[in-house]
Residue, then its C-alpha position, 0 to 999 in steps of 0.5 A: x266885512x268881518x266879526x272878530x269877537x262876540x262876548x257876554x259880560x256881567x258888569x257891576x253898577x259900581x264906579x268904576x265898573x268891573x266887568x266879568x267875562x261870562x262867555x266869549x267866541x272869537x274868529x282870529x282866522x284872518x291873523x297869522x298863527x303866531x299872532x293869534x294868542x296875542x291878538x286874542x288877549x287884546x280882544x278880551x282886554x278891549x272887550x272888558x275895557x269898553x264894557x266897563x267904560x261905556x254908560x249903561x242903556x246907551x248903545x255905543x260903538x268905539x272905533x280904534x284903528x281898523x276895528x270897532x267895538x259895538x257895546x250895549x250895557x243894561x243897568x237892570x240886568x247889570x250885564x253887557x254884550x260886546x261885538x268887535x268887527x271891522x269898520x265896515x260892519x253895519x250898526x243895525x245887525x250888530x246891535x240887533x244881535x247884542x239886544x237879542x243876546x241879552x233877551x235870550x239870556x235874561x234868566x241866566x243874567x237874572x240869577x247872577x248874584x248881586x255884587x253887593x251881597x256876594x262874597x266873591x263873584x266866582x263863589x256866588x255864581x257857582x252856588x247859583x248854578x250848582x257848581x263850585x267856586x273853583x269851577x266858576x272863578x275863571x269865567x264867572x260860570x261853571x264849566x257846563x254853563x259857560x260851555x253852553x253859552x260859548x256854543x251859542x256865541x260861536x253859532x251867532x259869530x258864524x251866522x253874523x259874518x254875513x250881516x245881510x243874511x243875519x238882518x233878514x233873519x231878524x227882520x221881525x224885530x223892532x229896528x234899532x234907531x241908529x241915531x241913538x247910537x253914540x259913536x266914539x272915534x277912538x277908545x281914548x274918548x271913553x276912558x276917564x280923564x287922565x287915563x291913557x291906553x298905554x298905561x292900562x295895557x302896561x298895568x293889565x294883569x290879563x295881558x302877558x309880557x309877550x302881548x304887551x310887547x306885541x301891542x307896543x310893536x304893532x302900535x309903532x308899525x300901525x298894523x294888525x293890533x286890535x287896540x293900537 
């Protein structure tokens, strides 16, 4: 079993929703050195896509090829957490961790500016956390705040590689009722009607030309890409 990525995002309540990556941690050690940059970009793309397109307050797992994105968005905090794993990873420790992350960072999330009153997410979040707009623009948080968050995510990413150990650590928490988790067999099922993953990839400014070519090649070969 493997955890590839763990992320915390701010998600607007608008339609369509817009997700801003506050912090992320990835483990791409199972991929070749030359693939990691492209795979890492797709991890981020996949994370934001499912965060924007899954309903709030509805734990969801989205399967795509050999990967699964566990997603939990909350409407009250306008935030979301996403964990990308292999297909074998169990649901309970995944969603226990996603809930734990939202609870532990409740203060941070509460201080994020409301999109409706903020001139821009980057400048407003910089003011909220004592930074400046240029510092916050890239990741939604000033560097010091983002670094601390990503350190926490990296620790959890390592700890939760072993779901049995992680679940033992969290046994005092209320167990999540797995019957309430909505399962999606492909990412296409969470896209809006008429949307195609190929088109989203082609239009994405977050993906380099190299990553787009990698996606097309991997899709043809049915190999090692997160969102084939």
